[in-house]
C-alpha positions, 0 to 999 in steps of 0.5 A: 523713576526714569523715563523710557521711551521708544517707538511707537508710543509717543508720550507727552513731555510733561515734567514729572514730579517726585511721585509721577512715573512714566514707563514705556515697554521697549518695542523690541518686547512688544514686538516679541510678545505681540503674537502671543495668545495671551497678549494679542487681543489686548497688551499694553505699550506704556503706563503712567501716572501723573499727579496734579498734572498742571501744563499737561497737553498733547496732541497727535495727528495719527497716533499709533496705538490706542490710549486710555486715560483714567481721571482720578481728580481734578479736570481736563478737556479732550478734542476728537477729530474736531469734537470736544469733551470735558473730562472730570473725575471718574471719568475715562478717555478713550483714544483710538489708534489713528484718530487725531486727538488733543487734550489737556488738563484744566489750568485751574483744577489740573487732573491727576490721571493713570494713562495706558498706551495699548494695542492689540485685535480686541482692544476696539472691542473693549472700547466699544463695551465701555462706551455708551456710544460707537462714536463716543470717546468718554464714559463715566465709570466713577471713582473705584479703588478696584480701578486705582489698585489695578492700575497702580499694579498694572504700572508696578508689573510693566517696569519689570520688562520680562515676558512673564510680567507682561503676560501677567500685565496684558490680562490685568489690563483686559480685566481692567477694561472689562471692570470699567465697561461693568461700571459704566452700566451699573452706574447710577445715582448715589443716595448714601450719605457717604460714598465709600468707593470715592473714598477709598479711590481717593485714598489709593490715588494718595498712597504716596503721601501723608494726609490729614483726615481733615483734607480726606473729608474736604476732598470727598464728602460734605459731613462734619469731621465727626459724622464722617468718621462714624459713618465710615466706621458703621459701613467699613468697620474701620476708621478712615485712617486706618483703612488708609494704613491698611492700604499703605501695608497692602501696597508695601506687601506687594512692593516687597514681593515683586520688586527688589526695592530696599525697605527704605526704598519701600518706604519713601515710596509710600510717604514714610520719612522714617523707614524704622516707623514704617517697619513698626507700622508694618509689623503692627499690621502683618504681625512681621517686621518687612525684612522678615516678611520679604525673607519668608516669602522668598523661602517658600 
């Protein structure tokens, strides 16, 4: 996906890999919707996804909008007005308009992040709800598939550059920030054999890839492969790879609904090299082929 860079958003110049994405909404469109009653409280200006962002860093002396960074994996560090904080998986970094800041990925363990530049009359209020102290700028909200799903949905929606899509994106962003605040308050030490929300978040972060089960187990648990599968199925009713397949197909349905991407492009976006194999897997889950699914939805 190509970059679209327009003021006032100031993104980093980190070189995007194939699976990275960076979209900035044209300034004229942001201005047009700035006073819309459904957008003026909180509206995205740009959204991005940076996987394993080695070398990613940025500094702003007088940022012209607010910034949210959600860390899915890896780690980094951030500085705000001279105060320094580590950022780890499950943390959210909240940087306010006008506050001098710097941040960077850990060179030995580069972070995977979603980021959102945003503005609006109530952004400070949302930030205050998420943070545990008024002068803070990081919070631990945990690794949740809901956050990853909604951030992915937000990124896809803003690429449309149409007012009705951006109105939806603005309200999705408000829901995201509210959920972060809720998760920060409800978060407590987990004493379960398997952290399913963490696993779901990891799977969501890797929807664009092909993964091995052993890779998932080593990244999210200390259980053996056998006990991991057994405990996951006990808690969810399906195996981890079945869950991953269903997440991919759910994502495919959304892309077929909201974009004009070809079946081959949708398959490639989800890590399928063979579009015919993707179509077979899609039909196995949905009961219809992707092409028929899109046609049926368009006729409703």
